[in-house]
C-alpha positions as CSV (number, residue, x, y, z in Angstrom):
1,M,44.7,71.7,-12.4
2,D,41.8,71.9,-9.7
3,R,38.4,71.5,-11.2
4,L,34.9,71.8,-9.8
5,Q,32.6,68.7,-9.1
6,E,29.0,69.1,-10.0
7,E,26.8,70.2,-7.1
8,G,23.9,69.2,-6.1
9,S,21.2,70.2,-3.1
10,S,23.4,68.9,-0.4
11,P,24.8,71.3,2.8
12,I,28.0,70.1,1.1
13,H,28.8,71.9,-1.8
14,S,31.9,73.7,-3.5
15,F,33.6,70.5,-4.4
16,R,37.2,71.4,-6.0
17,L,39.9,68.4,-6.5
18,S,43.1,68.5,-6.8
19,T,46.4,65.7,-6.6
20,V,49.0,65.6,-3.4
21,S,52.0,63.4,-4.0
22,A,55.5,62.8,-2.2
23,S,58.0,65.5,-1.7
24,R,60.8,63.5,-3.4
25,P,60.7,61.1,-6.1
26,T,60.6,57.2,-5.2
27,E,63.3,55.2,-6.4
28,T,62.8,54.3,-9.9
29,G,61.4,51.2,-10.7
30,M,60.0,50.4,-7.3
31,T,57.0,48.1,-7.0
32,H,54.6,46.7,-4.3
33,E,53.5,43.1,-4.5
34,P,49.9,42.6,-2.4
35,T,49.7,39.4,-0.3
36,G,46.8,37.1,-0.6
37,L,45.0,38.5,1.9
38,D,45.5,42.3,0.8
39,L,43.8,40.7,-2.7
40,A,41.1,38.9,-1.1
41,M,40.1,42.9,0.2
42,K,40.5,44.0,-3.3
43,L,36.5,45.1,-3.8
44,H,36.0,46.8,-0.6
45,Y,37.0,50.2,1.0
46,L,37.2,51.8,4.2
47,K,35.4,55.2,5.0
48,V,36.5,57.3,7.9
49,V,35.5,60.8,8.9
50,Y,37.3,63.0,11.2
51,I,35.6,65.8,12.7
52,Y,37.7,69.0,14.5
53,S,35.7,71.8,16.2
54,A,36.2,75.4,15.4
55,E,38.5,76.3,18.1
56,T,40.8,73.5,16.9
57,A,40.6,74.0,13.2
58,R,39.5,77.5,12.3
59,D,43.0,78.7,11.2
60,L,44.2,75.8,9.8
61,T,44.2,76.5,5.9
62,V,44.7,74.0,2.9
63,M,48.1,74.3,2.3
64,H,48.5,73.7,6.5
65,V,46.7,70.5,5.8
66,K,48.4,69.3,2.7
67,G,52.2,70.2,3.3
68,P,52.4,67.1,5.8
69,L,51.3,65.0,3.1
70,F,53.8,65.4,1.2
71,P,56.7,64.2,3.4
72,L,54.4,61.5,4.8
73,F,53.9,59.9,1.2
74,E,58.0,59.9,1.2
75,H,57.6,56.9,3.9
76,I,54.6,55.4,2.3
77,P,55.0,55.7,-1.4
78,W,53.0,52.7,-2.4
79,I,49.8,54.1,-1.4
80,I,50.2,56.7,-4.1
81,G,51.2,54.8,-6.7
82,R,48.9,53.1,-9.2
83,W,47.9,49.3,-10.0
84,R,49.4,47.3,-13.1
85,R,49.1,43.7,-13.9
86,H,51.6,41.1,-14.5
87,D,51.3,39.3,-17.7
88,S,49.9,36.4,-15.3
89,G,46.8,39.2,-14.4
90,R,48.0,39.8,-10.4
91,P,47.7,42.6,-9.5
92,F,50.3,45.1,-8.0
93,I,51.6,48.3,-7.3
94,K,54.0,50.6,-9.6
95,C,55.2,53.2,-6.7
96,N,55.1,56.2,-9.5
97,D,54.2,59.0,-7.2
98,C,50.8,59.3,-8.9
99,G,49.9,61.1,-6.0
100,T,46.3,61.1,-4.2
101,R,43.1,63.3,-4.8
102,F,42.6,66.0,-2.3
103,V,38.8,67.2,-2.2
104,E,38.2,70.6,-0.8
105,S,34.5,71.2,-0.1
106,Q,32.1,73.6,2.4
107,C,29.2,72.6,4.3
108,D,26.6,75.3,5.2
109,L,25.7,74.0,8.9
110,T,28.1,74.4,11.8
111,V,29.8,71.6,13.4
112,E,27.3,71.7,16.2
113,E,24.0,71.4,13.5
114,W,26.0,68.8,12.0
115,L,26.4,66.8,15.0
116,R,23.0,67.2,16.3
117,I,21.7,64.5,13.5
118,P,21.6,61.4,15.8
119,D,22.2,58.8,12.9
120,R,26.0,59.4,12.1
121,S,25.8,57.3,8.9
122,V,25.5,61.1,7.1
123,D,29.0,61.7,7.8
124,E,29.7,59.6,4.6
125,S,28.5,62.3,2.8
126,L,32.2,64.0,4.2
127,V,34.1,61.3,2.0
128,Y,34.6,61.6,-1.6
129,H,34.9,58.0,-2.8
130,Q,35.5,56.6,-6.2
131,P,36.4,52.9,-6.7
132,V,39.8,51.4,-8.2
133,G,39.3,51.3,-12.0
134,P,38.1,50.8,-14.4
135,E,41.3,52.2,-16.0
136,L,44.0,50.9,-13.2
137,A,47.0,53.2,-14.1
138,Y,44.8,56.5,-13.3
139,S,43.1,55.6,-10.4
140,P,44.2,56.8,-6.9
141,L,43.7,54.7,-4.1
142,I,43.0,57.3,-1.7
143,Y,40.7,60.3,-1.5
144,I,41.3,63.0,1.6
145,Q,38.3,65.3,2.0
146,M,38.8,68.4,4.0
147,T,35.1,70.1,4.3
148,R,35.1,73.5,6.2
149,F,32.1,73.8,8.2
150,K,30.3,77.7,8.3
151,C,31.7,77.9,12.1
152,G,35.1,77.1,11.0
153,G,35.3,73.7,12.0
154,L,36.7,70.7,9.9
155,A,36.0,67.4,8.7
156,F,38.6,65.0,7.3
157,G,36.7,62.5,5.0
158,V,39.2,59.6,3.9
159,S,38.2,56.7,1.3
160,W,40.4,54.1,1.2
161,A,41.1,51.1,-0.8
162,H,41.0,48.3,1.9
163,I,43.3,46.0,-0.3
164,M,46.4,48.4,0.9
165,G,45.5,47.7,4.4
166,D,42.9,47.3,7.4
167,P,41.6,49.9,9.9
168,F,44.5,50.1,11.9
169,S,46.5,51.0,8.7
170,L,44.1,53.7,8.1
171,S,44.1,54.6,11.1
172,H,47.9,54.7,11.4
173,F,48.5,56.9,8.4
174,F,46.1,59.6,9.7
175,N,48.0,59.9,12.9
176,L,51.0,60.2,11.1
177,W,49.5,63.2,9.5
178,S,48.7,65.0,12.9
179,R,52.0,64.1,13.8
180,T,53.5,65.8,10.9
181,L,51.4,68.7,11.1
182,A,52.7,69.3,14.9
183,G,56.6,69.0,13.6
184,E,57.3,65.2,14.8
185,E,59.6,63.1,13.3
186,I,57.8,60.3,11.8
187,Y,58.9,56.5,10.7
188,C,56.8,53.9,8.7
189,P,57.7,50.3,8.4
190,K,57.4,48.4,4.9
191,P,55.1,45.8,4.9
192,S,57.9,43.5,3.5
193,N,59.8,43.8,6.7
194,L,56.8,42.9,8.7
195,R,55.4,39.8,6.8
196,R,52.9,38.1,8.9
197,G,53.2,34.6,9.3
198,F,49.3,32.8,9.2
199,P,49.0,30.1,11.4
200,N,49.0,26.9,9.1
201,P,45.6,24.9,10.0
202,T,46.2,21.0,10.2
203,S,43.9,20.6,7.0
204,T,43.7,23.0,4.0
205,D,41.9,21.2,1.6
206,K,38.7,23.0,3.0
207,E,37.3,26.4,1.6
208,P,36.9,29.2,4.0
209,R,33.4,30.1,5.0
210,S,34.1,33.7,5.5
211,I,34.4,34.6,1.9
212,K,32.6,34.5,-1.1
213,R,34.0,34.5,-4.4
214,V,32.2,36.5,-7.0
215,D,31.9,36.5,-11.0
216,P,35.3,38.2,-12.3
217,V,34.9,42.2,-12.0
218,G,37.5,42.9,-14.3
219,D,39.4,46.2,-13.9
220,L,36.5,47.9,-12.1
221,W,37.1,47.0,-8.6
222,V,33.4,47.0,-7.5
223,A,31.4,44.2,-6.4
224,S,27.1,44.1,-7.2
225,N,24.5,43.4,-4.8
226,N,21.3,41.6,-5.5
227,S,19.6,44.0,-2.2
228,K,19.7,47.9,-2.2
229,M,22.1,48.1,1.3
230,T,21.5,51.3,3.5
231,T,23.6,52.1,6.6
232,Y,22.1,53.2,10.2
233,S,24.8,54.2,13.2
234,F,24.1,54.6,16.9
235,N,25.7,55.3,19.8
236,V,25.5,52.8,23.0
237,K,26.9,53.1,26.2
238,V,29.4,50.3,27.4
239,N,27.2,49.9,31.0
240,D,24.2,49.5,28.7
241,I,25.8,46.8,26.5
242,K,27.0,44.9,29.9
243,S,23.3,44.9,31.4
244,H,22.5,42.2,29.1
245,L,25.2,39.7,31.0
246,P,26.8,41.4,33.6
247,A,29.5,38.7,34.0
248,N,32.9,39.8,32.7
249,K,32.3,39.4,29.0
250,N,34.0,41.4,26.3
251,E,31.6,44.1,25.1
252,F,31.9,43.8,21.4
253,E,31.5,39.9,21.8
254,I,28.1,40.9,23.9
255,L,27.0,43.5,21.2
256,T,27.9,40.5,18.4
257,G,25.5,38.0,20.2
258,I,22.8,40.7,21.0
259,I,22.4,42.0,17.4
260,W,22.9,38.4,15.6
261,K,20.1,37.5,17.6
262,T,18.1,41.0,16.7
263,I,18.9,40.5,12.6
264,A,17.7,36.6,13.3
265,K,14.5,37.9,14.1
266,A,14.2,40.0,11.5
267,R,15.1,37.1,9.1
268,V,12.0,34.9,9.7
269,T,12.5,32.7,6.7
270,C,16.3,32.8,6.3
271,E,17.6,32.8,10.0
272,P,21.6,33.6,9.7
273,V,23.3,30.1,11.1
274,A,26.5,31.4,10.1
275,I,28.7,34.6,10.8
276,T,32.4,36.2,10.1
277,I,34.3,38.0,12.8
278,I,36.9,40.7,12.1
279,R,39.0,41.4,14.6
280,P,42.7,43.1,15.1
281,D,45.4,40.5,15.0
282,P,46.3,40.5,18.8
283,N,50.0,39.8,17.4
284,G,50.1,42.7,15.2
285,L,48.7,45.5,17.1
286,K,52.4,46.4,18.4
287,H,53.2,46.9,14.3
288,R,52.2,50.1,13.0
289,A,52.2,49.6,9.5
290,V,50.2,50.2,6.6
291,R,48.9,46.4,5.8
292,N,46.2,44.1,6.2
293,A,47.0,42.0,9.4
294,Q,43.4,41.3,10.6
295,M,41.9,38.0,11.9
296,I,39.1,36.6,10.0
297,S,37.0,34.4,12.3
298,S,34.2,32.1,11.0
299,V,31.3,31.1,13.7
300,H,28.8,28.1,12.6
301,V,26.0,27.2,14.7
302,D,23.3,24.2,14.7
303,F,20.7,25.9,16.8
304,S,18.5,28.4,16.2
305,V,19.9,31.7,17.4
306,V,16.3,33.6,17.6
307,H,15.4,30.7,20.6
308,A,18.9,30.5,22.1
309,N,19.6,32.5,25.1
310,L,22.7,34.8,25.1
311,D,25.4,32.9,26.9
312,E,25.0,30.0,24.4
313,I,25.3,32.3,21.4
314,L,28.8,33.9,23.2
315,K,30.0,30.5,24.0
316,A,30.0,29.7,20.0
317,I,31.4,33.0,19.3
318,G,34.2,32.2,21.5
319,E,34.8,29.0,19.6
320,A,35.1,31.2,16.3
321,T,37.6,29.4,13.6
322,D,40.5,31.7,12.4
323,E,40.4,31.4,8.7
324,T,42.7,34.4,7.7
325,F,45.3,31.2,6.9
326,L,42.6,29.7,4.3
327,I,41.5,33.6,2.9
328,N,45.3,34.2,2.3
329,E,46.2,31.2,0.5
330,L,42.6,31.5,-1.7
331,G,43.7,35.1,-2.4
332,E,47.1,33.5,-4.0
333,R,45.0,31.2,-6.3
334,D,45.4,31.4,-9.9
335,D,48.0,33.9,-9.0
336,G,45.9,36.3,-7.7
337,V,43.5,37.2,-10.1
338,L,39.7,35.6,-8.7
339,D,37.8,38.1,-7.2
340,F,36.0,37.9,-3.7
341,I,34.2,39.7,-0.9
342,V,34.4,39.0,2.9
343,Y,32.5,41.7,4.8
344,G,29.0,40.8,3.8
345,A,29.8,36.9,2.3
346,K,28.2,36.1,6.0
347,L,26.8,38.7,8.6
348,T,29.7,40.1,9.7
349,F,30.9,42.0,12.8
350,V,33.5,43.6,12.7
351,D,35.6,44.8,16.1
352,M,37.6,48.2,15.4
353,S,37.2,49.2,19.8
354,E,41.0,49.3,19.8
355,V,41.6,51.6,16.7
356,D,43.2,54.6,18.1
357,F,41.2,57.1,15.8
358,Y,41.3,59.7,18.6
359,E,45.0,59.9,18.6
360,A,44.8,62.0,15.4
361,K,45.4,65.4,17.3
362,V,45.4,68.9,15.7
363,R,47.0,71.2,17.9
364,E,46.7,69.1,20.6
365,A,43.0,68.3,20.5
366,P,41.4,65.3,19.4
367,P,38.8,65.2,17.0
368,I,35.2,65.7,18.3
369,S,33.3,62.9,16.5
370,V,34.7,59.7,14.5
371,Y,32.9,57.9,11.9
372,C,34.0,54.6,9.9
373,N,32.3,52.0,7.5
374,V,33.2,49.6,5.0
375,H,32.2,50.3,2.0
376,G,31.3,47.1,-0.8
377,T,29.7,45.1,2.0
378,G,27.7,41.6,0.6
379,D,23.9,41.3,0.7
380,D,24.3,39.7,4.5
381,G,25.5,42.8,5.8
382,E,28.0,44.0,8.4
383,V,28.1,45.5,12.1
384,V,31.0,47.7,12.6
385,V,31.9,48.6,16.5
386,F,34.5,51.1,17.2
387,P,35.1,54.1,19.7
388,A,32.9,57.0,20.8
389,A,34.4,60.4,21.5
390,E,33.2,59.4,25.2
391,E,35.4,56.5,26.6
392,K,32.7,54.7,28.3
393,E,30.3,54.8,24.9
394,R,30.6,52.9,21.4
395,V,29.6,53.5,18.1
396,V,27.8,50.8,16.3
397,T,27.4,51.0,12.7
398,V,25.4,48.5,10.6
399,T,24.8,47.9,6.8
400,L,21.8,45.8,5.8
401,P,19.3,45.5,3.1
402,E,17.0,48.3,3.0
403,D,14.2,46.2,3.7
404,E,15.2,44.9,6.7
405,M,16.4,48.0,8.5
406,E,13.1,49.1,9.8
407,K,12.6,45.8,11.4
408,V,16.1,45.5,13.2
409,K,16.2,49.2,14.5
410,G,12.7,48.0,16.1
411,E,14.0,44.8,17.9
412,L,17.0,47.2,18.7
413,N,14.6,49.4,20.4
414,K,13.1,46.4,22.2
415,C,16.0,45.3,23.7
416,G,17.3,48.7,24.8
417,L,20.4,48.9,22.6
418,I,18.6,52.3,20.5
419,K,16.3,54.2,22.9
420,A,13.7,55.2,20.1
421,L,13.6,54.8,16.5
422,K,15.1,57.7,14.7
């Protein structure tokens, strides 16, 4: 039965929760076994918000939105199952059709008023989020929040347990929903049919730099922080990025170099000389499936980032070491019962530039705004880069300890990435 959530003073209110499952029951006894890489992502969650104009979404009812989810979940039944543990303690999903939580809410602002807010991290209030646990048998893996704006526009906020799949997986899921809404036939391969083989390094006796083991969390999949974390989001033009290095360089790598140096200036006493870079697997882009297939690399330098020039920093970034195989092996250790963080174990840069968020069209119209971030970031922080509505812009979302953020924003202002402090 639907229930009302406690309301606060936010312009977002009137929450109602219900459950959506598959239109047909899944085969009895079906289970889904996570990989070591999946398990390494256990304490992280993805948050994505899609906003559609009133002209596009005004006539969409709750049943219009829910309807495509029922057949979609038939194709991806493991994402509406629930976690269990083998006798060894290793988690697995029982595909028991328990469903996902669907949240309805209202916003007192119009879409236009909402989008006037410069810092898009405000969109996180459009994502209903609960972590997995402490009762694994009752914890949904996805929350979908549908918020109706005063003007009739709609926002869809998705909270997604990263253990199920990477940002491409979330985007693929929502794109399939939009295609089903349009009446198209869809297909989604099972991860077992696309099992990725990670390149095996010459030596595997070392620990990956880009992952950090944490104290056991039990059945509540939340990592604790020593610092209070905060998020700031801004748009930047591709030309403004490339003006820092006119040569034909990748804008994500240029942004990584600039912001790495910016954060190093803010951390005077503990300059970060190691970072993690998370990018899509170039061999996996052609396979659209729900799984973790990202490439996780480590960069370590023996020089001062603050005093280095950008060319020197970019050279180091170009020589990043792929640690995905090592992380997959570590995730499998002790039969998958160990707990880790990846995002924020070291300062982490996440390239979502190629994620096709804007392919999620409703009545042939793309969203007018998309927001994305990772929840569960460690104390070293993270920077996420993803497409903006304007083709020649990128959105940058920075999550850092609260006491660093104003210093970092000041440095971003000095180098021209943000025009004024917000």
